[in-house]
C-alpha positions as CSV (number, residue, x, y, z in Angstrom):
1,M,-37.1,-8.6,-15.5
2,R,-33.6,-10.0,-16.0
3,D,-32.1,-12.1,-13.3
4,L,-29.3,-9.8,-12.0
5,S,-27.5,-12.8,-10.4
6,L,-26.7,-14.0,-14.0
7,D,-24.9,-10.7,-14.8
8,L,-23.0,-10.9,-11.6
9,L,-22.0,-14.5,-12.1
10,A,-20.8,-13.8,-15.6
11,W,-18.6,-11.1,-14.2
12,Y,-17.3,-13.3,-11.4
13,D,-16.4,-16.1,-13.9
14,V,-13.8,-13.6,-15.3
15,H,-12.8,-11.5,-12.3
16,A,-13.0,-13.8,-9.2
17,R,-10.3,-13.1,-6.7
18,E,-7.9,-15.9,-6.0
19,M,-7.7,-17.0,-2.4
20,P,-6.1,-20.0,-0.6
21,W,-9.4,-21.4,0.5
22,R,-11.4,-20.7,-2.6
23,I,-12.2,-23.0,-5.6
24,G,-12.4,-20.8,-8.7
25,P,-15.5,-20.7,-10.8
26,A,-13.9,-22.8,-13.7
27,D,-12.8,-25.5,-11.3
28,R,-16.1,-25.5,-9.6
29,K,-18.0,-25.9,-12.9
30,A,-15.6,-28.8,-13.6
31,G,-16.8,-30.5,-10.4
32,V,-14.1,-29.6,-7.9
33,R,-15.7,-29.1,-4.5
34,P,-14.5,-26.7,-1.8
35,D,-12.9,-28.2,1.4
36,P,-15.5,-27.3,4.1
37,Y,-12.7,-27.2,6.7
38,A,-10.7,-24.6,4.7
39,V,-13.9,-22.6,4.1
40,W,-14.8,-22.7,7.8
41,L,-11.3,-21.8,8.9
42,S,-11.3,-18.8,6.5
43,E,-14.7,-17.5,7.6
44,V,-13.8,-17.7,11.3
45,M,-10.5,-15.8,10.6
46,L,-12.2,-13.2,8.4
47,Q,-14.6,-12.1,11.2
48,Q,-13.5,-8.5,11.9
49,T,-10.3,-9.1,9.9
50,T,-9.2,-8.2,6.3
51,V,-8.5,-10.8,3.6
52,A,-4.9,-9.5,3.3
53,A,-4.3,-10.2,7.0
54,V,-5.9,-13.6,6.9
55,R,-4.1,-15.2,3.9
56,A,-0.8,-15.9,5.8
57,Y,-2.6,-17.2,8.9
58,H,-4.8,-19.5,6.9
59,N,-1.8,-21.0,5.1
60,K,-0.1,-21.5,8.4
61,F,-3.0,-23.2,10.0
62,M,-3.6,-25.5,7.0
63,G,0.1,-26.4,7.1
64,L,0.0,-27.2,10.8
65,W,-3.4,-28.7,11.1
66,P,-4.6,-29.8,7.6
67,T,-7.9,-31.4,8.7
68,V,-10.5,-30.7,11.4
69,S,-9.5,-34.0,13.1
70,V,-5.9,-32.9,13.3
71,L,-6.9,-29.5,14.7
72,A,-9.2,-31.1,17.3
73,A,-6.2,-33.0,18.6
74,A,-4.0,-29.9,18.8
75,Q,-2.8,-28.4,22.1
76,D,-4.6,-25.3,23.1
77,A,-1.4,-23.3,23.7
78,D,-0.1,-24.1,20.2
79,V,-3.3,-23.0,18.6
80,M,-3.4,-19.7,20.6
81,A,0.3,-19.1,19.7
82,A,-0.4,-19.6,16.0
83,W,-3.4,-17.3,16.2
84,A,-1.4,-14.5,18.0
85,G,-1.6,-11.2,16.2
86,L,-4.8,-12.0,14.4
87,G,-6.9,-10.5,17.2
88,Y,-10.4,-11.2,18.6
89,Y,-9.0,-14.2,20.5
90,A,-12.3,-15.7,21.4
91,R,-12.4,-16.9,17.8
92,A,-9.3,-19.1,18.5
93,R,-10.8,-20.6,21.6
94,N,-14.0,-21.4,19.8
95,L,-12.0,-22.8,16.9
96,L,-10.8,-25.7,19.0
97,K,-14.2,-26.2,20.7
98,C,-15.9,-26.3,17.3
99,A,-13.3,-28.7,15.8
100,C,-13.7,-31.1,18.8
101,K,-17.5,-31.0,18.5
102,I,-17.4,-31.8,14.8
103,V,-15.1,-34.8,15.5
104,D,-17.0,-36.0,18.6
105,E,-20.6,-35.4,17.4
106,H,-20.3,-35.4,13.6
107,A,-17.6,-38.0,12.9
108,G,-15.3,-35.3,11.6
109,V,-17.7,-34.3,8.8
110,F,-19.0,-30.7,8.6
111,P,-22.8,-30.4,8.7
112,E,-24.1,-28.8,5.5
113,T,-27.2,-26.8,6.5
114,N,-27.4,-23.4,8.0
115,D,-29.4,-24.6,11.0
116,E,-26.9,-27.4,11.8
117,L,-24.0,-25.1,11.5
118,L,-25.6,-22.7,13.9
119,T,-25.3,-25.3,16.7
120,L,-21.5,-25.2,16.5
121,P,-19.3,-23.1,18.8
122,G,-18.3,-19.7,17.3
123,I,-20.6,-20.0,14.3
124,G,-23.2,-17.2,14.1
125,P,-25.7,-16.4,11.4
126,Y,-23.3,-14.8,9.0
127,T,-20.7,-17.5,9.3
128,A,-23.2,-20.3,9.0
129,A,-24.7,-18.8,5.9
130,A,-21.3,-18.3,4.3
131,I,-20.1,-21.9,5.0
132,S,-23.4,-23.5,3.9
133,A,-23.4,-21.4,0.6
134,I,-19.7,-21.5,-0.2
135,A,-18.8,-25.0,0.9
136,F,-22.1,-26.8,0.1
137,D,-23.9,-24.5,-2.5
138,Q,-26.9,-24.0,-0.2
139,P,-28.9,-20.9,-1.2
140,S,-28.2,-19.2,2.1
141,V,-28.3,-15.4,2.3
142,V,-24.8,-14.2,3.0
143,V,-24.6,-10.5,4.2
144,D,-21.3,-8.9,5.3
145,G,-20.2,-5.3,5.1
146,N,-19.5,-5.5,1.4
147,V,-22.9,-7.0,0.6
148,E,-24.7,-4.3,2.7
149,R,-22.9,-1.6,0.8
150,V,-23.8,-3.2,-2.6
151,M,-27.4,-3.6,-1.6
152,A,-27.7,-0.1,-0.2
153,R,-26.4,1.4,-3.5
154,L,-28.3,-1.0,-5.8
155,H,-31.6,0.0,-4.2
156,N,-30.6,3.5,-3.1
157,V,-31.4,2.8,0.6
158,H,-30.7,5.9,2.7
159,D,-31.8,4.7,6.1
160,P,-28.6,4.3,8.1
161,L,-27.1,1.1,9.4
162,P,-27.5,-0.8,11.6
163,A,-31.3,-0.1,11.5
164,S,-31.4,-0.7,7.8
165,K,-29.8,-4.2,8.0
166,P,-33.1,-6.1,7.8
167,A,-34.1,-4.3,4.7
168,L,-30.7,-4.8,3.1
169,T,-30.8,-8.5,4.0
170,A,-34.2,-8.8,2.4
171,H,-32.8,-7.2,-0.8
172,A,-29.9,-9.7,-0.7
173,A,-32.3,-12.6,-0.2
174,A,-34.3,-11.6,-3.3
175,L,-31.2,-11.8,-5.5
176,T,-29.7,-15.0,-4.1
177,P,-30.1,-17.8,-6.8
178,R,-30.8,-21.4,-6.1
179,L,-28.1,-22.5,-8.6
180,R,-24.5,-21.6,-8.1
181,A,-25.3,-20.1,-4.7
182,G,-21.7,-20.5,-3.5
183,D,-20.3,-18.6,-6.4
184,Y,-22.9,-15.9,-6.1
185,A,-22.1,-15.4,-2.4
186,Q,-18.5,-14.9,-3.2
187,A,-19.2,-12.8,-6.3
188,V,-21.3,-10.2,-4.5
189,M,-18.6,-9.9,-1.8
190,D,-15.9,-9.6,-4.5
191,L,-18.0,-6.9,-6.1
192,G,-18.1,-4.9,-2.9
193,A,-14.4,-5.4,-2.2
194,T,-13.1,-4.5,-5.7
195,I,-15.6,-2.3,-7.5
196,C,-18.4,-1.1,-5.2
197,T,-15.8,0.1,-2.7
198,P,-16.4,2.5,0.2
199,R,-14.7,5.4,-1.6
200,N,-14.7,6.1,-5.3
201,P,-16.7,3.2,-6.5
202,A,-15.8,2.1,-10.1
203,C,-19.4,2.3,-11.4
204,V,-18.3,2.5,-15.0
205,I,-17.1,-1.1,-14.9
206,C,-19.7,-2.5,-12.6
207,P,-21.8,-5.4,-13.9
208,W,-24.8,-3.9,-12.1
209,R,-24.3,-0.3,-13.2
210,E,-27.5,-0.2,-15.3
211,P,-29.9,-1.3,-12.6
212,C,-28.1,0.5,-9.8
213,A,-30.5,3.1,-8.4
214,A,-27.8,5.0,-6.5
215,R,-25.7,5.4,-9.6
216,A,-28.7,6.8,-11.4
217,E,-29.4,9.3,-8.6
218,G,-25.7,10.2,-8.1
219,T,-25.8,9.0,-4.5
220,A,-23.6,5.9,-4.6
221,A,-20.6,7.6,-2.9
222,E,-22.6,8.5,0.2
223,L,-24.1,5.1,0.8
224,P,-24.5,3.2,3.0
225,K,-25.3,5.7,5.7
226,K,-24.4,4.8,9.2
227,T,-25.5,6.0,12.6
228,P,-22.7,8.0,14.2
229,K,-20.6,5.9,16.6
230,K,-20.2,6.8,20.2
231,K,-16.8,8.2,21.3
232,V,-14.4,5.4,22.1
233,P,-13.2,5.6,25.7
234,T,-9.6,5.1,26.9
235,R,-8.6,2.6,29.5
236,Y,-5.3,2.3,31.3
237,G,-3.2,-0.5,32.7
238,I,0.3,-1.5,33.8
239,A,2.3,-4.2,32.1
240,Y,5.0,-5.8,34.3
241,V,7.9,-7.0,32.2
242,V,10.3,-9.2,34.2
243,R,13.4,-10.7,32.6
244,R,15.6,-13.1,34.5
245,N,19.3,-12.5,34.1
246,D,19.7,-15.7,32.1
247,G,17.3,-14.3,29.5
248,A,14.0,-15.9,30.5
249,W,10.8,-13.8,30.4
250,L,8.0,-13.9,32.9
251,L,4.6,-14.5,31.3
252,E,1.1,-15.6,32.4
253,T,-1.9,-17.1,30.6
254,R,-4.8,-14.7,30.7
255,P,-8.2,-16.0,31.9
256,E,-10.1,-17.8,29.2
257,K,-13.0,-15.4,29.4
258,G,-12.4,-11.8,28.5
259,L,-10.1,-9.9,26.2
260,L,-7.0,-11.8,25.1
261,G,-8.5,-14.8,26.8
262,G,-6.3,-17.8,26.9
263,M,-3.3,-15.9,25.4
264,R,0.2,-15.6,26.8
265,A,0.8,-12.1,28.1
266,F,3.1,-10.1,30.4
267,P,1.6,-10.0,33.9
268,G,-0.5,-6.8,34.4
269,T,-3.2,-5.0,36.1
270,D,-6.9,-4.6,35.2
271,W,-7.7,-2.2,32.3
272,S,-9.8,0.6,33.6
273,E,-9.8,4.4,34.2
274,A,-7.8,3.9,37.4
275,P,-6.0,0.5,37.5
276,Q,-4.7,-0.7,40.8
277,P,-1.0,-1.7,40.9
278,D,-0.6,-5.5,41.0
279,P,3.0,-6.5,40.6
280,P,3.9,-10.2,40.3
281,L,6.8,-9.8,42.8
282,D,8.2,-7.4,45.3
283,V,11.2,-5.8,43.6
284,A,12.6,-2.5,42.5
285,W,10.7,-1.5,39.4
286,T,11.8,0.8,36.6
287,T,9.0,2.7,34.8
288,M,9.6,3.3,31.1
289,N,8.9,6.6,29.5
290,D,7.2,5.0,26.5
291,V,3.6,3.9,26.8
292,A,2.2,1.0,24.7
293,R,-1.0,2.0,22.9
294,H,-3.4,-0.4,21.3
295,T,-7.0,0.0,20.1
296,F,-9.7,-2.7,20.7
297,T,-13.1,-2.6,19.2
298,H,-14.7,-0.6,22.1
299,F,-11.9,1.2,23.7
300,H,-8.3,2.5,23.4
301,L,-5.7,1.0,25.8
302,E,-2.6,2.7,27.2
303,L,-0.2,0.5,29.1
304,T,2.4,1.9,31.4
305,I,5.4,-0.5,31.2
306,M,7.4,-1.4,34.4
307,T,10.5,-3.5,34.1
308,A,12.7,-5.5,36.4
309,T,15.6,-7.9,36.0
310,I,15.9,-10.6,38.6
311,G,18.1,-13.6,39.5
312,P,17.1,-17.3,39.5
313,E,16.8,-17.2,43.3
314,D,14.0,-14.6,43.2
315,T,10.4,-16.0,43.4
316,V,7.3,-14.6,41.7
317,D,3.7,-14.5,43.0
318,R,2.2,-15.5,39.6
319,G,3.1,-16.4,36.1
320,Y,5.8,-18.6,34.7
321,F,9.2,-18.1,33.0
322,V,9.7,-18.9,29.4
323,E,13.3,-19.7,28.6
324,K,15.2,-17.4,26.2
325,A,15.5,-20.1,23.5
326,E,11.7,-20.8,23.7
327,F,10.5,-17.2,23.9
328,N,9.0,-15.9,20.6
329,P,7.3,-12.5,20.7
330,R,5.2,-13.5,17.7
331,D,3.4,-15.9,20.0
332,L,2.1,-12.9,21.9
333,P,-1.1,-10.9,21.1
334,T,-0.6,-7.6,19.3
335,A,-1.0,-5.5,22.4
336,M,1.7,-7.5,24.2
337,R,4.0,-7.4,21.1
338,K,3.9,-3.6,21.3
339,V,5.0,-3.8,25.0
340,Y,7.8,-6.2,24.1
341,A,8.9,-4.0,21.1
342,L,9.4,-1.0,23.4
343,V,11.2,-3.0,26.0
344,D,13.4,-4.7,23.4
345,A,14.3,-1.3,21.8
346,T,15.4,0.0,25.3
347,L,17.5,-3.2,25.8
348,R,19.2,-2.7,22.4
349,D,19.9,0.9,23.2
350,N,21.6,0.0,26.4
């Protein structure tokens, strides 16, 4: 039986996507090696995030902190601000922890094997496999959503995810070559992202069209099947937006653990079905008509916005003021940017 990885690699040599962190197949064949730091950074950013969203952030981080040693010496607040808007903020906290561990325990050199990488903060099985394969050409089995879809169709697997994940991983392992493992890992992900897409797969130009069992059976478009998701609940909260009459804004740093951990945010309540008011000072509050809405992985959030303008003599119970010249809404997480946008629109109208 023909080695299917050879067909896919031949396709990849022509059609590989260009990415800031990627060494193309021609350069790789010429001996150019990937930067493990750039690969690690990209893989952490790509967790639960699209390539399109990650490109600009990756370029920004590489410009600010071009090596893992430079990143390890960065200020936590600066890294969190640079990450703002990318979501899943635990990744940013683990980014610094991981960089520090690599510098302190590995002399600033990334470990190469899957098992060693798994000992680092924020690196799970998928990320470890991706780094070891892409950066170091280790024959690790890399399985993301694109790979699951490709394997489900190639082998016509109708058992729904996530229960079918072990079987799909076994299929992926059987195809992973020992040579050019890094290019292969990127090739199969590119195949899923550009040809074997969730809707309307372009089977006619797929390098695996002939051996694809789902194409032969006419079932490609319905695979992979997934177990229906539970209904996403809605939680509520209050965001207290305080602006001093000199233009400074009241912010607080959220607890390190939990959603938006370590990020700057407007003071607020808990997020629950019935949040209890918890204003940062005793003042006359104005409740805005608009509600800020944001969706996290496991719930929808609706934030009532209460605003107040105070003078420099007023004291607050928590938080700190950021001067007008230093305040940048882009340093806020997306949910808080939505709050700010509604408040800013009201200020402009007035």
